[in-house]
MIDRENMAR-981536 format. One line per field, with one value per residue (C-alpha): residue number from 1; z, x, y. Coordinates in pm, 1 decimal. Layout:
resi: [NUM, ...] $
w: [Z, ...] $
u: [X, ...] $
v: [Y, ...] $
END
This chain:
resi: [1, 2, 3, 4, 5, 6, 7, 8, 9, 10, 11, 12, 13, 14, 15, 16, 17, 18, 19, 20, 21, 22, 23, 24, 25, 26, 27, 28, 29, 30, 31, 32, 33, 34, 35, 36, 37, 38, 39, 40, 41, 42, 43, 44, 45, 46, 47, 48, 49, 50, 51, 52, 53, 54, 55, 56, 57, 58, 59, 60, 61, 62, 63, 64, 65, 66, 67, 68, 69, 70, 71, 72, 73, 74, 75, 76, 77, 78, 79, 80, 81, 82, 83, 84, 85, 86, 87, 88, 89, 90, 91, 92, 93, 94, 95, 96, 97, 98, 99, 100, 101, 102, 103, 104, 105, 106, 107, 108, 109, 110, 111, 112, 113, 114, 115, 116, 117, 118, 119, 120, 121, 122, 123, 124, 125, 126, 127, 128, 129, 130, 131, 132, 133, 134, 135, 136] $
w: [24214.2, 23953.3, 23589.2, 23463.6, 23356.1, 23464.0, 23258.8, 23373.4, 23252.4, 22922.3, 22847.5, 22923.6, 22685.1, 22411.9, 22448.6, 22454.5, 22142.5, 21965.0, 22064.4, 21942.3, 21618.5, 21552.4, 21634.3, 21407.5, 21139.6, 21178.7, 21153.5, 20846.2, 20685.1, 20757.8, 20648.4, 20382.6, 20200.8, 20317.5, 20319.5, 19995.7, 19812.1, 19921.9, 19837.3, 19500.1, 19402.7, 19495.5, 19291.0, 19001.9, 18996.8, 19033.2, 18747.0, 18521.8, 18604.8, 18523.5, 18193.2, 18091.8, 18186.3, 17981.7, 17679.8, 17708.3, 17740.7, 17441.1, 17233.9, 17331.1, 17239.3, 16913.6, 16823.7, 16891.9, 16674.8, 16397.3, 16304.8, 15934.1, 15795.6, 15483.1, 15232.3, 14939.6, 14595.7, 14432.8, 14514.9, 14378.5, 14384.1, 14466.1, 14384.5, 14598.6, 14490.0, 14698.0, 14865.1, 14965.5, 14702.7, 14508.1, 14152.6, 13848.8, 13653.9, 13294.9, 13192.0, 13529.4, 13625.8, 13921.7, 13949.0, 14088.2, 14205.4, 14485.9, 14736.7, 14677.8, 14310.5, 14391.3, 14654.9, 14406.3, 14149.9, 14420.1, 14503.4, 14134.0, 14094.8, 14398.0, 14235.9, 13902.5, 14054.2, 14376.6, 14428.3, 14453.3, 14735.9, 14675.6, 14880.4, 14847.4, 14885.8, 14903.9, 14729.3, 15020.9, 14907.3, 15227.5, 15353.0, 15398.8, 15368.7, 15174.5, 15385.0, 15310.7, 15361.6, 15277.8, 15207.6, 15067.2] $
u: [17927.0, 18162.0, 18126.4, 18134.8, 18489.7, 18714.1, 18949.0, 19266.4, 19156.4, 19032.5, 19378.6, 19524.3, 19283.6, 19345.6, 19725.2, 19698.8, 19476.2, 19722.3, 20011.8, 19832.0, 19728.7, 20077.6, 20237.4, 19992.2, 20051.6, 20425.1, 20382.5, 20160.1, 20412.1, 20708.8, 20546.3, 20314.6, 20540.8, 20901.0, 20999.0, 20812.5, 20960.0, 21314.2, 21272.0, 21109.3, 21372.6, 21648.0, 21494.6, 21420.1, 21786.1, 21899.6, 21672.4, 21798.7, 22156.0, 22093.0, 21922.6, 22195.3, 22466.0, 22296.6, 22271.0, 22637.9, 22753.1, 22539.7, 22681.2, 23038.6, 22992.9, 22824.5, 23113.0, 23364.4, 23179.9, 23093.5, 23451.9, 23519.2, 23598.8, 23788.0, 23514.9, 23590.7, 23612.0, 23475.3, 23350.0, 23440.5, 23257.6, 23489.9, 23379.6, 23459.0, 23407.4, 23274.8, 23612.2, 23650.8, 23913.0, 23893.1, 23779.4, 23651.9, 23331.2, 23342.8, 23080.0, 22990.0, 23046.0, 23282.6, 23350.3, 23090.4, 23075.1, 22818.7, 22766.6, 22390.0, 22434.1, 22708.0, 22485.9, 22199.7, 22425.1, 22561.9, 22209.8, 22140.2, 22469.6, 22387.2, 22058.4, 22231.9, 22534.1, 22417.4, 22742.2, 22948.8, 22974.9, 23022.4, 23190.9, 23158.1, 23503.5, 23581.0, 23870.5, 24024.5, 24351.1, 24560.8, 24437.2, 24680.2, 24411.3, 24089.3, 23781.4, 23474.3, 23160.8, 22902.3, 22918.9, 22661.3] $
v: [36235.7, 36143.7, 36084.3, 35729.4, 35790.1, 36062.0, 36274.3, 36098.2, 35758.2, 35907.6, 36043.6, 35706.2, 35533.4, 35788.1, 35755.8, 35379.3, 35383.0, 35612.0, 35388.9, 35077.0, 35246.8, 35381.7, 35043.4, 34859.7, 35120.1, 35062.9, 34684.2, 34719.2, 34953.6, 34726.2, 34398.1, 34543.2, 34787.2, 34804.0, 34433.9, 34340.8, 34641.9, 34555.0, 34186.2, 34257.1, 34510.2, 34262.5, 33980.5, 34217.5, 34322.4, 33959.9, 33850.4, 34128.3, 34028.8, 33661.8, 33746.5, 33992.8, 33741.3, 33469.6, 33699.6, 33799.2, 33436.6, 33336.1, 33625.2, 33536.1, 33169.0, 33268.0, 33499.8, 33223.9, 32974.9, 33222.3, 33304.2, 33289.4, 32946.6, 32853.9, 32791.7, 32563.8, 32723.5, 32410.9, 32063.3, 31721.6, 31390.3, 31100.4, 30745.1, 30440.2, 30079.9, 29789.5, 29735.9, 30102.1, 30184.0, 30506.9, 30443.8, 30632.5, 30588.3, 30710.2, 30960.2, 31114.6, 31474.2, 31519.0, 31894.8, 32137.8, 32499.8, 32450.8, 32173.9, 32152.5, 32068.3, 31817.0, 31653.7, 31628.3, 31460.4, 31225.6, 31106.5, 31049.5, 30858.5, 30642.2, 30537.6, 30468.9, 30286.8, 30115.0, 29920.0, 30238.4, 30490.5, 30859.3, 31130.6, 31507.4, 31662.0, 32031.7, 32203.1, 32393.7, 32557.4, 32536.4, 32199.4, 31912.4, 31645.6, 31634.2, 31692.6, 31481.8, 31691.1, 31425.6, 31054.7, 30814.0] $
END
């Protein structure tokens, strides 16, 4: 009599099992390792490129804006009356070396002379017009 399964059908089952296992292994490898690694490496490279580009653009804009400016050698406080005309008040200091000190004096003058307005003007050597830095 025969065995419950013969040798020919056993080989077929073994080959079919190997084929299924190798195909499933191939599918797992493709969708589990190959595709995610390619996609992640692409997005990693794209992210690095975007970040590097942003840094370079920021540095370029900063360099353009950070070029040296003509700094004033001194500062003056200019007084304006109620009508907007330039006027002088006797006894106040008008020439300063730094803008912070001039600004402090301007605030003090504004409290002492509320009907006058004061402008902080820089002494820029090659300027055609006076530049008002602060005005109160």
